[in-house]
N, CA, C and O atoms as CSV, one atom per row, in Angstrom:
chain,resi,resn,atom,element,x,y,z
A,1,MET,N,N,223.246,286.191,279.466
A,1,MET,CA,C,222.279,286.093,278.401
A,1,MET,C,C,221.698,284.681,278.400
A,1,MET,O,O,222.434,283.707,278.557
A,2,ALA,N,N,220.397,284.568,278.226
A,2,ALA,CA,C,219.714,283.273,278.237
A,2,ALA,C,C,220.028,282.488,276.974
A,2,ALA,O,O,220.216,283.047,275.893
A,3,GLU,N,N,220.076,281.182,277.146
A,3,GLU,CA,C,220.312,280.296,276.002
A,3,GLU,C,C,219.050,280.211,275.157
A,3,GLU,O,O,217.941,280.131,275.686
A,4,VAL,N,N,219.227,280.230,273.841
A,4,VAL,CA,C,218.095,280.130,272.921
A,4,VAL,C,C,217.830,278.657,272.635
A,4,VAL,O,O,218.750,277.909,272.303
A,5,ASN,N,N,216.596,278.250,272.763
A,5,ASN,CA,C,216.200,276.886,272.435
A,5,ASN,C,C,215.559,276.888,271.055
A,5,ASN,O,O,214.396,277.253,270.888
A,6,TYR,N,N,216.352,276.471,270.069
A,6,TYR,CA,C,215.858,276.454,268.699
A,6,TYR,C,C,214.966,275.241,268.450
A,6,TYR,O,O,215.166,274.175,269.032
A,7,ILE,N,N,213.995,275.419,267.589
A,7,ILE,CA,C,213.141,274.325,267.146
A,7,ILE,C,C,213.916,273.477,266.141
A,7,ILE,O,O,213.925,272.248,266.216
A,8,HIS,N,N,214.561,274.155,265.209
A,8,HIS,CA,C,215.358,273.488,264.187
A,8,HIS,C,C,216.761,273.222,264.734
A,8,HIS,O,O,217.252,273.961,265.587
A,9,SER,N,N,217.394,272.175,264.243
A,9,SER,CA,C,218.726,271.811,264.716
A,9,SER,C,C,219.764,272.853,264.292
A,9,SER,O,O,219.528,273.665,263.397
A,10,GLU,N,N,220.899,272.806,264.951
A,10,GLU,CA,C,222.008,273.700,264.598
A,10,GLU,C,C,222.481,273.420,263.176
A,10,GLU,O,O,222.846,274.341,262.446
A,11,GLU,N,N,222.474,272.149,262.784
A,11,GLU,CA,C,222.871,271.786,261.415
A,11,GLU,C,C,221.914,272.409,260.398
A,11,GLU,O,O,222.339,272.922,259.363
A,12,ALA,N,N,220.630,272.356,260.707
A,12,ALA,CA,C,219.636,272.953,259.811
A,12,ALA,C,C,219.834,274.463,259.727
A,12,ALA,O,O,219.710,275.056,258.655
A,13,ARG,N,N,220.140,275.073,260.859
A,13,ARG,CA,C,220.377,276.527,260.895
A,13,ARG,C,C,221.586,276.891,260.041
A,13,ARG,O,O,221.544,277.862,259.286
A,14,GLN,N,N,222.645,276.129,260.156
A,14,GLN,CA,C,223.846,276.405,259.364
A,14,GLN,C,C,223.589,276.164,257.876
A,14,GLN,O,O,224.042,276.940,257.035
A,15,ASP,N,N,222.874,275.107,257.555
A,15,ASP,CA,C,222.537,274.814,256.161
A,15,ASP,C,C,221.680,275.941,255.577
A,15,ASP,O,O,221.814,276.303,254.408
A,16,TRP,N,N,220.806,276.478,256.411
A,16,TRP,CA,C,219.912,277.559,255.982
A,16,TRP,C,C,220.711,278.739,255.430
A,16,TRP,O,O,220.296,279.384,254.467
A,17,GLN,N,N,221.843,279.009,256.040
A,17,GLN,CA,C,222.681,280.143,255.646
A,17,GLN,C,C,223.186,280.013,254.205
A,17,GLN,O,O,223.482,281.019,253.560
A,18,THR,N,N,223.284,278.791,253.704
A,18,THR,CA,C,223.820,278.553,252.367
A,18,THR,C,C,222.736,278.511,251.293
A,18,THR,O,O,223.046,278.474,250.102
A,19,ARG,N,N,221.490,278.516,251.698
A,19,ARG,CA,C,220.382,278.373,250.748
A,19,ARG,C,C,220.008,279.706,250.100
A,19,ARG,O,O,220.167,280.759,250.718
A,20,PRO,N,N,219.513,279.668,248.861
A,20,PRO,CA,C,219.076,280.908,248.203
A,20,PRO,C,C,217.817,281.471,248.861
A,20,PRO,O,O,217.056,280.750,249.507
A,21,ILE,N,N,217.623,282.752,248.684
A,21,ILE,CA,C,216.477,283.439,249.296
A,21,ILE,C,C,215.152,282.828,248.844
A,21,ILE,O,O,214.199,282.793,249.622
A,22,THR,N,N,215.076,282.353,247.615
A,22,THR,CA,C,213.825,281.750,247.150
A,22,THR,C,C,213.502,280.490,247.943
A,22,THR,O,O,212.340,280.238,248.260
A,23,TYR,N,N,214.509,279.707,248.261
A,23,TYR,CA,C,214.335,278.508,249.080
A,23,TYR,C,C,213.897,278.910,250.496
A,23,TYR,O,O,212.962,278.339,251.057
A,24,GLN,N,N,214.585,279.895,251.051
A,24,GLN,CA,C,214.271,280.336,252.413
A,24,GLN,C,C,212.834,280.843,252.523
A,24,GLN,O,O,212.084,280.427,253.405
A,25,MET,N,N,212.466,281.740,251.623
A,25,MET,CA,C,211.121,282.317,251.690
A,25,MET,C,C,210.046,281.285,251.345
A,25,MET,O,O,208.951,281.319,251.907
A,26,GLY,N,N,210.348,280.385,250.439
A,26,GLY,CA,C,209.401,279.319,250.122
A,26,GLY,C,C,209.129,278.424,251.312
A,26,GLY,O,O,207.991,278.014,251.539
A,27,ASN,N,N,210.170,278.118,252.072
A,27,ASN,CA,C,210.002,277.281,253.261
A,27,ASN,C,C,209.297,278.036,254.386
A,27,ASN,O,O,208.520,277.449,255.139
A,28,ILE,N,N,209.561,279.303,254.495
A,28,ILE,CA,C,208.781,280.114,255.442
A,28,ILE,C,C,207.313,280.044,255.036
A,28,ILE,O,O,206.426,279.913,255.880
A,29,GLY,N,N,207.076,280.132,253.741
A,29,GLY,CA,C,205.706,280.061,253.230
A,29,GLY,C,C,204.998,278.773,253.593
A,29,GLY,O,O,203.785,278.773,253.806
A,30,SER,N,N,205.733,277.673,253.667
A,30,SER,CA,C,205.120,276.403,254.082
A,30,SER,C,C,204.592,276.504,255.507
A,30,SER,O,O,203.508,276.009,255.815
A,31,GLU,N,N,205.365,277.149,256.370
A,31,GLU,CA,C,204.918,277.323,257.755
A,31,GLU,C,C,203.802,278.348,257.856
A,31,GLU,O,O,202.908,278.213,258.691
A,32,VAL,N,N,203.845,279.375,257.010
A,32,VAL,CA,C,202.746,280.345,256.956
A,32,VAL,C,C,201.465,279.619,256.564
A,32,VAL,O,O,200.411,279.829,257.164
A,33,SER,N,N,201.567,278.766,255.553
A,33,SER,CA,C,200.410,277.993,255.096
A,33,SER,C,C,199.843,277.127,256.218
A,33,SER,O,O,198.630,277.079,256.424
A,34,ARG,N,N,200.723,276.451,256.934
A,34,ARG,CA,C,200.278,275.613,258.054
A,34,ARG,C,C,199.633,276.473,259.145
A,34,ARG,O,O,198.617,276.091,259.726
A,35,SER,N,N,200.222,277.616,259.413
A,35,SER,CA,C,199.660,278.526,260.420
A,35,SER,C,C,198.240,278.941,260.045
A,35,SER,O,O,197.333,278.922,260.876
A,36,LEU,N,N,198.067,279.310,258.791
A,36,LEU,CA,C,196.747,279.730,258.309
A,36,LEU,C,C,195.756,278.573,258.347
A,36,LEU,O,O,194.616,278.735,258.781
A,37,LYS,N,N,196.199,277.408,257.890
A,37,LYS,CA,C,195.314,276.239,257.822
A,37,LYS,C,C,194.825,275.833,259.205
A,37,LYS,O,O,193.630,275.620,259.409
A,38,TRP,N,N,195.754,275.724,260.161
A,38,TRP,CA,C,195.359,275.261,261.485
A,38,TRP,C,C,194.555,276.317,262.233
A,38,TRP,O,O,193.699,275.977,263.049
A,39,THR,N,N,194.816,277.580,261.967
A,39,THR,CA,C,193.999,278.635,262.569
A,39,THR,C,C,192.576,278.547,262.036
A,39,THR,O,O,191.611,278.633,262.795
A,40,GLU,N,N,192.457,278.374,260.718
A,40,GLU,CA,C,191.134,278.265,260.095
A,40,GLU,C,C,190.364,277.059,260.627
A,40,GLU,O,O,189.148,277.128,260.806
A,41,LYS,N,N,191.065,275.957,260.881
A,41,LYS,CA,C,190.424,274.747,261.385
A,41,LYS,C,C,190.175,274.795,262.891
A,41,LYS,O,O,189.572,273.879,263.450
A,42,GLY,N,N,190.633,275.854,263.546
A,42,GLY,CA,C,190.402,276.014,264.969
A,42,GLY,C,C,191.338,275.216,265.858
A,42,GLY,O,O,191.069,275.054,267.049
A,43,ASN,N,N,192.427,274.716,265.305
A,43,ASN,CA,C,193.399,273.964,266.097
A,43,ASN,C,C,194.547,274.910,266.454
A,43,ASN,O,O,195.574,274.947,265.776
A,44,GLN,N,N,194.353,275.665,267.523
A,44,GLN,CA,C,195.317,276.705,267.871
A,44,GLN,C,C,196.654,276.139,268.333
A,44,GLN,O,O,197.689,276.777,268.142
A,45,ALA,N,N,196.652,274.958,268.935
A,45,ALA,CA,C,197.920,274.358,269.371
A,45,ALA,C,C,198.816,274.077,268.166
A,45,ALA,O,O,200.005,274.392,268.187
A,46,ARG,N,N,198.248,273.488,267.122
A,46,ARG,CA,C,199.043,273.221,265.915
A,46,ARG,C,C,199.397,274.520,265.202
A,46,ARG,O,O,200.501,274.658,264.674
A,47,ALA,N,N,198.475,275.464,265.183
A,47,ALA,CA,C,198.743,276.760,264.554
A,47,ALA,C,C,199.913,277.438,265.260
A,47,ALA,O,O,200.793,277.995,264.604
A,48,ASN,N,N,199.932,277.397,266.587
A,48,ASN,CA,C,201.004,278.038,267.345
A,48,ASN,C,C,202.361,277.402,267.055
A,48,ASN,O,O,203.371,278.101,266.975
A,49,LYS,N,N,202.387,276.087,266.898
A,49,LYS,CA,C,203.651,275.418,266.567
A,49,LYS,C,C,204.153,275.870,265.197
A,49,LYS,O,O,205.346,276.120,265.025
A,50,ALA,N,N,203.249,275.977,264.223
A,50,ALA,CA,C,203.630,276.438,262.884
A,50,ALA,C,C,204.075,277.900,262.924
A,50,ALA,O,O,205.027,278.280,262.242
A,51,ILE,N,N,203.395,278.709,263.711
A,51,ILE,CA,C,203.783,280.112,263.867
A,51,ILE,C,C,205.191,280.200,264.454
A,51,ILE,O,O,206.012,280.982,263.974
A,52,ASP,N,N,205.472,279.414,265.473
A,52,ASP,CA,C,206.808,279.411,266.079
A,52,ASP,C,C,207.877,278.998,265.078
A,52,ASP,O,O,208.947,279.602,265.018
A,53,ARG,N,N,207.580,277.951,264.278
A,53,ARG,CA,C,208.559,277.511,263.271
A,53,ARG,C,C,208.771,278.599,262.217
A,53,ARG,O,O,209.901,278.845,261.793
A,54,ALA,N,N,207.686,279.246,261.797
A,54,ALA,CA,C,207.804,280.319,260.806
A,54,ALA,C,C,208.656,281.457,261.338
A,54,ALA,O,O,209.517,281.972,260.625
A,55,LEU,N,N,208.428,281.852,262.574
A,55,LEU,CA,C,209.203,282.946,263.157
A,55,LEU,C,C,210.680,282.582,263.264
A,55,LEU,O,O,211.550,283.419,263.026
A,56,GLU,N,N,210.957,281.338,263.620
A,56,GLU,CA,C,212.357,280.925,263.682
A,56,GLU,C,C,212.994,280.965,262.297
A,56,GLU,O,O,214.133,281.409,262.156
A,57,LEU,N,N,212.278,280.510,261.277
A,57,LEU,CA,C,212.821,280.563,259.914
A,57,LEU,C,C,212.985,282.004,259.441
A,57,LEU,O,O,213.947,282.319,258.740
A,58,PHE,N,N,212.060,282.875,259.816
A,58,PHE,CA,C,212.244,284.302,259.517
A,58,PHE,C,C,213.548,284.798,260.139
A,58,PHE,O,O,214.332,285.488,259.487
A,59,ASP,N,N,213.770,284.447,261.386
A,59,ASP,CA,C,214.977,284.905,262.075
A,59,ASP,C,C,216.240,284.353,261.417
A,59,ASP,O,O,217.223,285.078,261.261
A,60,PHE,N,N,216.224,283.077,261.032
A,60,PHE,CA,C,217.365,282.493,260.322
A,60,PHE,C,C,217.596,283.224,259.002
A,60,PHE,O,O,218.738,283.464,258.612
A,61,THR,N,N,216.514,283.574,258.320
A,61,THR,CA,C,216.605,284.250,257.027
A,61,THR,C,C,217.145,285.667,257.196
A,61,THR,O,O,217.946,286.131,256.384
A,62,ILE,N,N,216.715,286.339,258.231
A,62,ILE,CA,C,217.244,287.674,258.528
A,62,ILE,C,C,218.745,287.579,258.771
A,62,ILE,O,O,219.523,288.366,258.232
A,63,GLU,N,N,219.138,286.619,259.578
A,63,GLU,CA,C,220.565,286.432,259.874
A,63,GLU,C,C,221.359,286.131,258.604
A,63,GLU,O,O,222.464,286.644,258.430
A,64,ALA,N,N,220.810,285.310,257.725
A,64,ALA,CA,C,221.508,284.909,256.498
A,64,ALA,C,C,221.625,286.053,255.497
A,64,ALA,O,O,222.506,286.037,254.637
A,65,ASN,N,N,220.750,287.039,255.599
A,65,ASN,CA,C,220.698,288.112,254.601
A,65,ASN,C,C,220.985,289.482,255.196
A,65,ASN,O,O,220.609,290.502,254.618
A,66,ILE,N,N,221.637,289.514,256.329
A,66,ILE,CA,C,221.862,290.761,257.068
A,66,ILE,C,C,222.671,291.785,256.274
A,66,ILE,O,O,222.533,292.987,256.501
A,67,GLU,N,N,223.504,291.332,255.358
A,67,GLU,CA,C,224.365,292.238,254.583
A,67,GLU,C,C,223.676,292.838,253.355
A,67,GLU,O,O,224.217,293.751,252.731
A,68,ASN,N,N,222.498,292.339,253.004
A,68,ASN,CA,C,221.790,292.798,251.810
A,68,ASN,C,C,220.596,293.643,252.261
A,68,ASN,O,O,219.539,293.104,252.592
A,69,SER,N,N,220.768,294.963,252.271
A,69,SER,CA,C,219.753,295.837,252.865
A,69,SER,C,C,218.407,295.775,252.142
A,69,SER,O,O,217.363,295.813,252.793
A,70,ALA,N,N,218.408,295.683,250.827
A,70,ALA,CA,C,217.137,295.615,250.095
A,70,ALA,C,C,216.405,294.322,250.424
A,70,ALA,O,O,215.199,294.325,250.673
A,71,ARG,N,N,217.135,293.228,250.421
A,71,ARG,CA,C,216.543,291.927,250.736
A,71,ARG,C,C,216.077,291.911,252.190
A,71,ARG,O,O,214.993,291.414,252.494
A,72,LEU,N,N,216.890,292.452,253.076
A,72,LEU,CA,C,216.553,292.481,254.491
A,72,LEU,C,C,215.267,293.275,254.728
A,72,LEU,O,O,214.427,292.872,255.533
A,73,THR,N,N,215.114,294.387,254.040
A,73,THR,CA,C,213.900,295.188,254.161
A,73,THR,C,C,212.671,294.368,253.782
A,73,THR,O,O,211.654,294.416,254.474
A,74,GLU,N,N,212.760,293.623,252.694
A,74,GLU,CA,C,211.649,292.784,252.242
A,74,GLU,C,C,211.318,291.699,253.269
A,74,GLU,O,O,210.149,291.462,253.571
A,75,ILE,N,N,212.334,291.053,253.793
A,75,ILE,CA,C,212.127,289.992,254.784
A,75,ILE,C,C,211.475,290.557,256.042
A,75,ILE,O,O,210.541,289.967,256.585
A,76,LEU,N,N,211.969,291.693,256.497
A,76,LEU,CA,C,211.411,292.309,257.703
A,76,LEU,C,C,209.962,292.743,257.503
A,76,LEU,O,O,209.144,292.631,258.417
A,77,LYS,N,N,209.647,293.237,256.313
A,77,LYS,CA,C,208.255,293.614,256.024
A,77,LYS,C,C,207.357,292.379,256.035
A,77,LYS,O,O,206.252,292.413,256.576
A,78,ALA,N,N,207.834,291.298,255.440
A,78,ALA,CA,C,207.050,290.057,255.411
A,78,ALA,C,C,206.838,289.536,256.831
A,78,ALA,O,O,205.744,289.089,257.173
A,79,ARG,N,N,207.878,289.593,257.650
A,79,ARG,CA,C,207.764,289.125,259.041
A,79,ARG,C,C,206.789,290.009,259.813
A,79,ARG,O,O,205.977,289.510,260.593
A,80,ASP,N,N,206.868,291.308,259.597
A,80,ASP,CA,C,205.969,292.249,260.269
A,80,ASP,C,C,204.512,291.959,259.898
A,80,ASP,O,O,203.637,291.949,260.763
A,81,GLU,N,N,204.262,291.725,258.622
A,81,GLU,CA,C,202.901,291.426,258.180
A,81,GLU,C,C,202.401,290.117,258.800
A,81,GLU,O,O,201.257,290.028,259.246
A,82,PHE,N,N,203.270,289.112,258.820
A,82,PHE,CA,C,202.919,287.833,259.422
A,82,PHE,C,C,202.560,288.018,260.908
A,82,PHE,O,O,201.533,287.526,261.376
A,83,CYS,N,N,203.417,288.729,261.628
A,83,CYS,CA,C,203.168,288.960,263.053
A,83,CYS,C,C,201.904,289.780,263.275
A,83,CYS,O,O,201.127,289.492,264.185
A,84,ASP,N,N,201.698,290.794,262.450
A,84,ASP,CA,C,200.494,291.607,262.562
A,84,ASP,C,C,199.248,290.760,262.367
A,84,ASP,O,O,198.264,290.921,263.089
A,85,TYR,N,N,199.288,289.863,261.399
A,85,TYR,CA,C,198.126,289.017,261.106
A,85,TYR,C,C,197.786,288.128,262.305
A,85,TYR,O,O,196.620,287.995,262.675
A,86,PHE,N,N,198.798,287.530,262.898
A,86,PHE,CA,C,198.537,286.565,263.964
A,86,PHE,C,C,198.512,287.155,265.376
A,86,PHE,O,O,197.880,286.583,266.264
A,87,PHE,N,N,199.185,288.285,265.600
A,87,PHE,CA,C,199.297,288.803,266.963
A,87,PHE,C,C,198.666,290.171,267.191
A,87,PHE,O,O,198.402,290.532,268.338
A,88,ASN,N,N,198.416,290.942,266.139
A,88,ASN,CA,C,197.922,292.313,266.310
A,88,ASN,C,C,196.554,292.526,265.688
A,88,ASN,O,O,196.237,293.632,265.248
A,89,ASN,N,N,195.748,291.491,265.646
A,89,ASN,CA,C,194.382,291.597,265.117
A,89,ASN,C,C,194.330,292.099,263.683
A,89,ASN,O,O,193.354,292.726,263.271
A,90,ASN,N,N,195.400,291.818,262.914
A,90,ASN,CA,C,195.440,292.118,261.486
A,90,ASN,C,C,195.152,293.594,261.189
A,90,ASN,O,O,194.278,293.920,260.385
A,91,SER,N,N,195.889,294.461,261.842
A,91,SER,CA,C,195.687,295.896,261.635
A,91,SER,C,C,196.050,296.341,260.216
A,91,SER,O,O,195.615,297.406,259.779
A,92,TYR,N,N,196.841,295.542,259.488
A,92,TYR,CA,C,197.176,295.859,258.091
A,92,TYR,C,C,196.110,295.348,257.124
A,92,TYR,O,O,196.193,295.598,255.922
A,93,HIS,N,N,195.125,294.646,257.634
A,93,HIS,CA,C,194.042,294.089,256.820
A,93,HIS,C,C,194.578,293.142,255.743
A,93,HIS,O,O,194.169,293.199,254.583
A,94,THR,N,N,195.485,292.288,256.146
A,94,THR,CA,C,196.096,291.332,255.231
A,94,THR,C,C,195.109,290.240,254.869
A,94,THR,O,O,194.460,289.653,255.735
A,95,ASP,N,N,195.007,289.980,253.582
A,95,ASP,CA,C,194.185,288.884,253.084
A,95,ASP,C,C,195.032,287.610,253.143
A,95,ASP,O,O,196.095,287.562,252.523
A,96,PRO,N,N,194.592,286.577,253.870
A,96,PRO,CA,C,195.412,285.377,253.990
A,96,PRO,C,C,195.700,284.688,252.658
A,96,PRO,O,O,196.770,284.105,252.484
A,97,THR,N,N,194.765,284.748,251.724
A,97,THR,CA,C,194.986,284.146,250.405
A,97,THR,C,C,196.106,284.875,249.676
A,97,THR,O,O,196.965,284.238,249.066
A,98,LYS,N,N,196.107,286.190,249.732
A,98,LYS,CA,C,197.170,286.976,249.092
A,98,LYS,C,C,198.507,286.756,249.785
A,98,LYS,O,O,199.547,286.708,249.128
A,99,MET,N,N,198.485,286.621,251.111
A,99,MET,CA,C,199.723,286.362,251.832
A,99,MET,C,C,200.312,285.034,251.371
A,99,MET,O,O,201.519,284.934,251.148
A,100,GLN,N,N,199.472,284.020,251.228
A,100,GLN,CA,C,199.958,282.714,250.786
A,100,GLN,C,C,200.499,282.782,249.354
A,100,GLN,O,O,201.515,282.158,249.047
A,101,LYS,N,N,199.841,283.520,248.496
A,101,LYS,CA,C,200.310,283.655,247.109
A,101,LYS,C,C,201.681,284.317,247.043
A,101,LYS,O,O,202.491,283.981,246.180
A,102,TYR,N,N,201.942,285.242,247.935
A,102,TYR,CA,C,203.250,285.891,247.999
A,102,TYR,C,C,204.349,284.839,248.181
A,102,TYR,O,O,205.350,284.845,247.464
A,103,TYR,N,N,204.154,283.955,249.130
A,103,TYR,CA,C,205.160,282.919,249.397
A,103,TYR,C,C,205.197,281.861,248.303
A,103,TYR,O,O,206.262,281.328,247.991
A,104,ASP,N,N,204.061,281.558,247.730
A,104,ASP,CA,C,204.017,280.577,246.638
A,104,ASP,C,C,204.877,281.026,245.465
A,104,ASP,O,O,205.457,280.194,244.767
A,105,GLY,N,N,204.964,282.322,245.243
A,105,GLY,CA,C,205.802,282.850,244.170
A,105,GLY,C,C,207.272,282.475,244.361
A,105,GLY,O,O,207.967,282.187,243.387
A,106,PHE,N,N,207.741,282.478,245.585
A,106,PHE,CA,C,209.127,282.091,245.860
A,106,PHE,C,C,209.356,280.611,245.557
A,106,PHE,O,O,210.402,280.227,245.035
A,107,VAL,N,N,208.373,279.797,245.887
A,107,VAL,CA,C,208.484,278.359,245.609
A,107,VAL,C,C,208.584,278.131,244.105
A,107,VAL,O,O,209.414,277.347,243.645
A,108,MET,N,N,207.741,278.815,243.345
A,108,MET,CA,C,207.768,278.640,241.889
A,108,MET,C,C,209.098,279.076,241.305
A,108,MET,O,O,209.646,278.390,240.443
A,109,ILE,N,N,209.619,280.189,241.750
A,109,ILE,CA,C,210.917,280.671,241.251
A,109,ILE,C,C,212.021,279.696,241.627
A,109,ILE,O,O,212.885,279.386,240.808
A,110,ASP,N,N,211.995,279.210,242.871
A,110,ASP,CA,C,213.026,278.286,243.318
A,110,ASP,C,C,212.995,276.995,242.500
A,110,ASP,O,O,214.047,276.420,242.220
A,111,GLN,N,N,211.819,276.539,242.118
A,111,GLN,CA,C,211.685,275.298,241.362
A,111,GLN,C,C,212.113,275.474,239.906
A,111,GLN,O,O,212.442,274.494,239.239
A,112,LEU,N,N,212.111,276.695,239.414
A,112,LEU,CA,C,212.507,276.962,238.030
A,112,LEU,C,C,214.012,277.027,237.854
A,112,LEU,O,O,214.506,276.973,236.728
A,113,LYS,N,N,214.741,277.141,238.943
A,113,LYS,CA,C,216.196,277.266,238.862
A,113,LYS,C,C,216.801,275.938,238.376
A,113,LYS,O,O,216.373,274.867,238.807
A,114,PRO,N,N,217.780,276.010,237.492
A,114,PRO,CA,C,218.403,274.770,237.000
A,114,PRO,C,C,219.157,274.032,238.104
A,114,PRO,O,O,219.755,274.645,238.989
A,115,VAL,N,N,219.115,272.728,238.032
A,115,VAL,CA,C,219.832,271.892,238.995
A,115,VAL,C,C,221.315,271.985,238.707
A,115,VAL,O,O,221.727,271.904,237.549
A,116,GLN,N,N,222.122,272.152,239.738
A,116,GLN,CA,C,223.569,272.301,239.550
A,116,GLN,C,C,224.276,270.999,239.780
A,116,GLN,O,O,225.499,270.931,239.666
């Protein structure tokens, strides 16, 4: 089996496993935002880097939530929509503004949580 070359460090990957889903999805949303922004600006090299980081964070999130079938279904749907938008000519007709708002909701919820 080929070795996987992660963008994020192993420490970051392990830390990711301990984070709440709102944190995970909010951070994925940051990369989604960058992907959309750089695509809109026509800088495909930067867009591709953000897309790669987003996909890796999706994969880390899937791994972290593998035991929660409802949560896993939501994550997989979000990843599918993201991939469809960037790789399949947007066959789902996803509105990029609405996609960004979806992730922004996770950031807002995560920020409302009390500090422990």
